[in-house]
N, C-alpha and C positions, 0 to 999 in steps of 0.2 A: 311804764313804771314812773311813778311820781314821788317828788321829794319836796320837802318844805325848806327853801333857803333862807339863810340868816344872813344878817348884814356883815358878820365876821367871815363870810365865805365859806361857813361850814353848812351842812344840811342834815335833814331828819327824814327817814322814811317810816311813816307809822303804819302803813298798811302791812299787815304780816306776811302775805304772800309776796308782795313786791320787796319787802326787807328781806326775805329768805332768798328770792331770786338774786337780788344784787349782791348779796353776801356770797352765795354759792358760786357766782361766776367770777372768781378771782379773789375771794376773801377780802371784799372792800367793806371798810367800816367796822363798827364794833355793836355787836347784838346785845340788847338789854331787854330781856322778855321777847315781845314782838316788835320792838321799835329798834331800828338800825340808825346809828350816828355816824356820819361821814365826816372826816377831817377835811382839812382846806385843800391838800393836794388831790384827795380822793374826789372830792366835789368837783373841783375844776376839771380833773381828767374825765370823769364819767360825763360831765356836760358837754365837754369839747368832743367826745367820742359819740354823742348823742345816744348814751346808753340810758340816760335818766332825763325825764322832763321837770325842771324845777318851776316852783311858783313861790311868790312872796306871801306875806301874811294875809294879803287881799285876794290870793288866788290868781294873780296876775303872772302871766309867763315871765320867766327870767332867762335870757338867752345868754349864750357862752361870753361874749365880750363884757358883759355886765358882771358875770361871775368873776372874770379874771380881773377886771378893775377893782371889784370889792376886795379880791385877794391881794392885790397890790397894796392897797391902802392899809389893810389888816396886818401885813407882815412884811418887814423890811428884809430885802434879799429873796423875796419869793421868786422872781423870774428865773433865778439861777437853780434855786431848789426844785422848782416845778419842772424844768428842763430836765434834771436828772431823773426825777420820778417818773416823768413820761417816758424817757428813753428806757428805762429799766422795765416799765411796764410793757412798752412795746416789743421788747426783747423776750417778754413771756414769763417775767419773774413776778412773784408775789411779793409786793413792798409794803412794809409798815413804817409808820413814824416811830422814831426811836432809834437806838437805846439812850440817846440824850437830844436835847432840843437841836434841831437842824439837820440831824443824821437820820438815816434809814436803816432798817434792817431787812435783809433782802434772803427770802428762802430759796432754796435752789429749785430748778424747774421740777414741776411734778410734786412739789413739796404740800403737806397738809398742815394748816395753820393749826398751832398749838400741839402738833404731834411731831413735825419735822423742825429740827433746829435750823436757825437761819444760817445760811453759807456765808454772807458778807455783811459787814458793817460798812457803809457807803456814806462818805462825807462829801457834800457838794462844795465846790471851790470855784470861784471866779479866777480867770487868768490875770486880772488886775490886782489881785491881792498879792502880798509876799508869802512865801513858804517860810514859816517859822519852824525851826529845828525843835525850839523847846515845846511847842503845842504839838507838834508831830510826834515827839516821843510820849507825851502824855496821852494822846487817844491811842497810839499804838500800844502803849501798855494796857489801856483799858480792853482793847480788842483781844490782847493776847491773854489777859486774865480771864476772859469770857470764852477763850479758845475759838475765836472769830477771825476770818480773813478780813483785814482792812483795805478797803479801797478809796482813794481819792478821785472824785469825779470832776475833772477840771473843765470848765465851760469856757470856750473862747469867745471872741467878739462877734463871730458869725454863727453862734449857738451850736458850735459842734463839740462834742465830747470826747475827752481822752481820759481813760481809766488808768490809774497807777496803784499797783500793789505795793504796800508798805510792810516790811518786815525787819526785825532785828536779827542779825545774822552773827554767827561765831566763826570767821574764816579761820582756816587751818590748813597749813601746807606740810611738805614732807622734809624741809630743810633741816638738817640737824645743827646743833650749836657749833662754833668754830672749834675744831679738834685740835687745839693747842692752847697753852697757857702763856706763850710767848708773846713779848711785845716787840713791834717791829718799827724801825726808824721810818719817819716820813717828813715831808718838807711842805709848807704852805706857801702858795704865791697868789695873790689876789683871791679870787673866789673858788680855788681848787687846791687839792692836796695830791701829791704824787708820791709814789713808793718805787724805790729803785731795788731795794734789797730783794734777792733772788727768791729766798724762802717766803718773804712777805707778799710777793707778787703771785707766787704759787698758792699759798695758804689762803689768802684773803680773797684773791681774785678767782681762782679755778675752785678752790675747795669750799669757799663761802659765799661766793656770788657777789662779791662787793666790788663796786667800781667799773672801769672800762680798761681793757688792755690798749695801750698805745705804744707800738712798738714793744720794747723790753720792760716798759713801765707800766705801773697801775695808776691810773688817775681817779680820784674819789672826790665826790661831793663833798661840800662843808657838812651837810647833813650826815652822810655816812661816816665821816672822819669824827665829829662829835660823838656819834654813837660808838664807834671803835674806841675811842679815848674813855668814854664812860665805863666800857666793859674790860678796859686794861690791855687792848690789844694794839695800841699805837702810841709812839712816843714823837712828838712833833716839834720840829724847829721852823724858824723862819728862813725862806730859801735865800734872802738877800743877806741878812745879817748872821745867820747860823744860831741866833740866839732861841733858847727853848721857848715855846708857845704854850702857856697852861691852858688847861680845858676852859677856864671862865672867859680867857681872851678870845679864844675861838668862837665860842658862843656869842660873845659881844659882837665880833666880826660879822657872824651869820645873822644876828638880829637887825644889824644896821643894812645889810643887803636884802633882807626878806623880812618884811613886816610879819608874814604868816609863820614865821620860823618855829616859835614855840609850839604851835598846834601841830605843824607838820612833823616835828620832832617826836611829839607824843605819840602820834598816829604811826610814825616809822617804828618806834619802839615796839607798839602793840602788835604790828603786823609781823615784825621779825620774830617776836618772842611767841608767836604762833606758828612759826615755821614756814612763813612765806618768804619769797624772794622779792625784793621791792626794788623797782626802777622809777625813773623820772616818768610822769605822765605828761610831760610838756606837749608832745605831738598830738595828744588828744584833748588838751585844754583842761587836763586834770593835775593833781598833785603827784599821784602815783599810779603805776600800773603794777599789780601783784600778781605772782605766779604761784601757783601750788607746787610746782617742781621746776627742774631745770629749765631755763628759758631757751636753751638750744633744742629741747625736745618737746616743747608745748608752748601753747598761747597763753597770754595772760588771762586770769579769770575775772579779775576786778579791775575797774578804774575807780581811784580813791580820790575823794576831796576832803581834806582835813579842815574842820570848822569848829569854832568854839561853840558852847552849849546855847548860847543866846543869839546865834547866828540866824539871819533871815536875809532872803534874796528873792528877786522876782520870779515868777513862774515861768516867764518864757525862757529863762536862763536855765532853769531846772529841765524844762521840756527838751531844750536842746542837747544838754549834757546826757540825759537818759537816751535820746534817740540816737545820739552819736555812739554811746557805749553798746546799745543793743545792735547798732548797725555793723559793728565790729565784733559782735559775738562776745560782748564782755558784760558784766554787771556792774551798774552804778551803785557805789556805796558813799555814804557821808560817814566819815570817821569823826564822831562827835566827841570833843575834847572837854572834859569837865574837871580838869587837874592834870598834872604831868602822869599820873599813873592810872587815871580813868578815862578810859575810852570805849564808847559803845559804837557799833557798826549798824547804820541803818540802810537797807536796800530799797531803792526805788525802781520798779519794773514796770514798764507799760505793758498792759494786757487788755484783751477783748473779752469781757465776761459773757 
């Protein structure tokens, strides 16, 4: 089968029989009458796999290295994109360019073009780029609107691929609201708050899963304490001076100690409002670990990192966080904060398509 190679690294197959054969064996190209047009990844792949013989306008043979060099000149970022295309084709998928520039639509194995809906939208990514949460939300929204599974195909420096499924989730636990309208006395010292009141220790600690029991007292983080003061369950005094500590003073103290405090607080509120039990994720390098039910009877479902909506981070850090979460049988979530009351949860999960 022969094709006419173009300088932009695309090709045309004019012979009707050849065009039909190339198209039928994997739905390569676009048929228009008896002519088949191949895009850049298709041309490069078919040439590399020796499934088509390419010639130039003078009928001289064009070998694969020449095809690849033309593709590199014609398209910025082609090496990353082609590696993803090649890998998906080698896995037995039908792959089409689209739904937007640089992305691929991937049919399920055995799917029929124009009859079977695509299974995935795949976006090629280099490990040397940063993950932008804002851009990730935008493309996830497109995929969700079209009812497609969004995959990010991250290519590392050794040309190995890792696929991440991206979803927006609505985590929901079983913890009921605090079963009291009482306000309990508490004291702040440095970066923590403690409760001695017996009813407070029992209600907030055992009943509502706040803080940690240390002897007969309940120790709370500044984050938990701010939240409890916001909902009217804590009355706070300075442990040294015994003077009242207003909520805004406690928030200011927390912000001085933790630059991520505003985002963490918004995420904490959102998780608690959805009935999850929220504990520190320090041991896992995350902001929180979140439980669907009693931590004494279950493992955490999520590891959560609270980030602002315009957050960006290097891919190696993301890869490590996701790998760690799945290694301990948890799901990695970005809690994307777009204001004190607006939090969306994005899940990144490493999969093998």
